[in-house]
C-alpha positions as CSV (number, residue, x, y, z in Angstrom):
1,M,93.9,112.8,89.0
2,I,90.2,113.2,89.4
3,E,88.5,110.9,86.8
4,N,85.8,113.3,85.7
5,Q,88.1,116.3,85.4
6,T,87.8,118.0,82.0
7,F,90.7,120.4,82.4
8,R,94.1,119.1,81.3
9,P,97.3,121.0,81.7
10,A,99.4,121.8,78.7
11,H,102.4,120.5,80.4
12,V,103.5,118.9,83.7
13,I,106.9,118.8,85.4
14,G,108.8,115.7,84.6
15,P,111.0,113.6,86.9
16,L,114.1,115.6,86.0
17,G,112.5,119.0,86.4
18,E,111.8,119.6,82.7
19,P,108.3,120.3,81.3
20,L,106.6,117.3,79.7
21,T,103.9,117.8,77.0
22,M,102.1,115.2,74.9
23,E,104.8,115.8,72.2
24,T,107.7,115.2,74.6
25,L,106.3,112.0,76.1
26,P,107.8,108.7,74.9
27,A,106.6,107.6,71.5
28,P,103.6,105.3,71.5
29,D,105.6,102.5,69.8
30,T,108.3,102.5,72.6
31,R,109.5,99.0,73.3
32,R,112.6,99.7,75.4
33,W,111.5,101.1,78.7
34,V,114.5,102.8,80.5
35,V,114.1,104.4,83.9
36,R,113.6,107.9,82.6
37,R,110.8,107.0,80.2
38,K,108.9,105.1,82.8
39,A,109.3,108.0,85.2
40,E,108.1,110.4,82.6
41,V,104.9,108.4,82.0
42,V,104.2,108.1,85.8
43,A,104.8,111.9,86.1
44,A,102.3,112.5,83.2
45,V,99.6,110.5,85.0
46,N,100.3,112.1,88.4
47,G,100.2,115.6,86.8
48,G,97.0,114.9,84.9
49,L,98.4,115.0,81.4
50,L,97.1,111.5,80.8
51,T,94.8,109.1,82.5
52,I,95.8,105.6,83.5
53,D,93.5,104.1,80.8
54,E,95.1,106.3,78.2
55,V,98.6,105.3,79.2
56,C,97.7,101.6,79.1
57,E,96.1,102.0,75.6
58,R,98.8,104.3,74.2
59,Y,101.8,102.1,75.3
60,G,100.2,98.7,75.4
61,L,100.8,98.3,79.1
62,T,98.7,96.3,81.6
63,L,97.2,98.1,84.6
64,E,99.3,95.9,86.9
65,E,102.5,96.9,85.0
66,F,101.8,100.6,85.3
67,A,100.7,100.3,88.9
68,G,104.0,98.6,89.6
69,W,105.8,101.6,88.1
70,Q,103.8,104.0,90.3
71,R,104.5,101.9,93.4
72,A,108.2,101.8,92.6
73,V,108.4,105.6,92.2
74,D,106.4,106.2,95.3
75,R,108.6,103.9,97.4
76,S,112.1,104.5,96.0
77,G,112.0,107.3,93.4
78,M,113.4,106.8,90.0
79,Q,115.9,104.3,91.3
80,G,113.1,102.0,92.1
81,L,112.3,101.6,88.4
82,R,115.6,100.0,87.7
83,V,114.9,96.4,86.7
84,T,118.3,95.1,87.8
85,R,117.7,96.5,91.4
86,T,114.0,95.6,91.8
87,Q,114.7,92.9,94.4
88,H,117.0,95.2,96.4
89,Y,114.5,98.0,96.6
90,R,111.7,95.6,97.4
91,D,113.7,94.1,100.3
92,L,114.6,97.6,101.5
93,Y,111.0,98.7,101.5
94,E,109.9,95.6,103.4
95,R,112.5,96.1,106.1
96,Q,111.4,99.7,106.5
97,Q,107.8,98.7,106.9
98,R,108.7,96.2,109.7
99,Y,110.4,98.9,111.9
């Protein structure tokens, strides 16, 4: 998203193809981050619904944590956000980069 952009869309397309609005995003007090919720927040930023700063403030995330979510989605899609498979997808990505 362009940082100085004043226009914000009313909705963006979420990771499962559904429209996401500010009302349908995960609640600001979310503590349990499942794959779908992480992917929705990343899609909201990528679509311009929220800025990275707004996400970090709204959900109490660090910039590094959110950037990790974005990298995981870029590299492996929603499956990359699974905590139990993080090492597997990291190794797979590193092998792909070597060849």
